[in-house]
C-alpha positions in Angstrom: 41.8 142.9 138.7 42.4 144.2 135.3 46.0 144.8 136.2 46.5 141.1 137.1 44.9 139.9 133.9 47.2 142.1 132.0 50.2 140.8 133.8 49.2 137.2 133.2 48.9 138.1 129.5 52.4 139.5 129.4 53.8 136.4 131.1 51.9 134.2 128.6 53.3 136.0 125.6 56.9 135.8 127.0 56.4 132.0 127.7 55.2 131.5 124.1 58.3 133.4 122.8 60.6 131.2 124.9 58.9 128.1 123.7 59.1 129.2 120.0 62.8 130.1 120.5 63.6 126.7 122.1 61.8 124.9 119.3 63.6 126.9 116.6 67.0 126.1 118.2 66.0 122.4 118.4 65.0 122.4 114.8 68.3 123.9 113.7 70.2 121.2 115.7 68.1 118.4 114.2 68.6 119.7 110.6 72.4 119.9 111.0 72.5 116.4 112.5 70.4 115.1 109.5 72.7 116.7 107.0 75.6 114.7 108.4 77.2 117.5 110.4 77.3 115.2 113.5 78.4 111.7 114.1 80.3 111.3 110.9 83.9 110.0 110.9 86.5 111.9 109.0 87.2 110.1 105.7 90.9 110.1 104.9 92.3 110.2 101.4 93.8 106.8 100.7 96.3 105.5 98.2 95.8 101.8 97.7 98.7 99.6 96.5 97.2 96.2 95.6 98.9 92.9 96.1 100.6 91.3 93.0 98.2 89.2 91.0 100.2 86.4 89.3 99.1 84.4 86.2 101.9 82.1 85.0 105.1 84.1 84.7 103.3 87.4 84.5 102.0 89.6 87.3 100.3 92.9 87.8 99.7 95.4 90.6 96.9 97.9 90.7 97.3 101.3 92.3 94.0 102.9 93.3 92.7 105.9 95.3 89.7 106.6 97.5 88.2 109.6 99.3 90.4 112.1 97.4 89.5 115.8 98.3 89.8 119.0 96.2 88.1 117.5 93.1 90.2 114.4 93.2 93.7 113.2 92.6 95.3 114.6 89.4 99.0 113.7 89.9 101.2 111.2 91.6 105.0 111.0 91.9 106.9 108.2 93.6 110.4 109.4 94.1 113.7 107.5 93.4 113.8 104.3 95.4 110.2 104.8 96.4 109.3 101.4 94.9 111.1 98.3 95.9 110.6 94.9 94.2 111.7 91.3 94.8 111.5 88.4 92.4 110.5 90.8 89.5 112.4 91.3 86.3 113.0 95.1 86.3 113.4 95.2 82.5 109.9 93.8 82.0 108.1 96.3 84.2 105.5 98.3 82.3 103.3 101.1 83.9 99.9 101.8 82.3 97.7 104.8 83.2 94.0 104.0 83.8 90.9 106.1 84.0 92.4 109.2 82.3 95.9 109.0 83.9 98.9 109.2 81.7 102.3 107.9 82.7 104.8 110.7 82.4 107.9 108.7 83.4 108.8 105.4 85.0 112.1 103.7 85.7 112.9 100.4 87.3 116.5 99.4 87.9 117.5 96.4 90.0 115.1 96.3 92.9 114.3 100.1 92.9 111.8 102.1 90.9 110.1 105.4 90.5 107.3 106.9 88.4 105.2 110.0 87.7 101.7 110.1 86.3 99.0 112.7 85.8 95.5 113.2 84.7 95.4 116.2 82.4 91.6 116.5 82.2 90.2 115.9 85.7 90.9 114.5 89.1 90.0 111.0 90.4 88.0 110.9 93.7 88.2 107.1 93.7 89.1 104.2 91.5 92.1 102.6 89.8 94.8 105.0 88.4 97.7 102.8 87.5 98.5 99.2 86.5 102.1 97.9 86.8 102.7 94.7 84.8 105.9 92.6 85.1 107.5 89.2 84.6 108.1 87.1 87.6 111.6 85.7 88.2 110.9 83.5 91.3 108.1 82.6 93.7 106.4 85.2 95.9 107.1 88.4 94.0 106.6 91.7 95.9 106.2 95.3 95.0 106.4 97.7 98.0 105.9 101.5 98.0 107.5 103.8 100.6 104.8 106.3 101.7 107.5 108.9 102.6 108.5 109.0 98.9 105.0 109.5 97.5 103.7 113.0 96.5 100.1 113.4 95.4 98.4 116.5 93.9 94.8 117.5 93.5 92.9 118.8 90.5 92.9 122.2 92.3 96.7 122.2 92.2 97.2 121.5 95.9 99.1 118.7 97.7 97.0 115.9 99.1 98.1 114.1 102.2 96.9 110.5 102.0 97.4 107.3 103.9 99.0 104.3 102.1 96.9 101.2 102.3 98.5 97.8 101.4 96.0 95.7 103.3 95.3 92.6 101.4 91.6 92.5 102.5 90.9 95.9 100.9 89.4 95.6 97.4 89.4 98.4 94.9 87.9 98.0 91.4 
């Protein structure tokens, strides 16, 4: 009889260890789910080219970023013929850096343009980085950026691959 009671005690201890182990594993899964390790969609870095905002014969386009990795966007270069315009006077185009960005170079000739800008102090994870102002020459001015000609760099000196968003319903401040 003593032998049976002892055996039941061994089985009870093993059962408790299994239950504690299962609870520990369940707790680990629950905590990783709560920390956002599960069920979160990948956030892609996005370069946002706003639609021209026209007031009288002047217009402007804002360039913004969102979800930038590696401590944020620190540089942007749009190569030659990377910006195309219509109904905009190329001689009147002015590019202004915003939120710490400095325009290093910009050139607009005919319907083609290019520019380079950088933030020497930090990166921008989200927000406006450039404002392009211009004079309108006719109705419905457009400014289009070719994603294949855009290079963006992070504050950690690495390239950032980002999507180009020109959706008119997207709003960036």
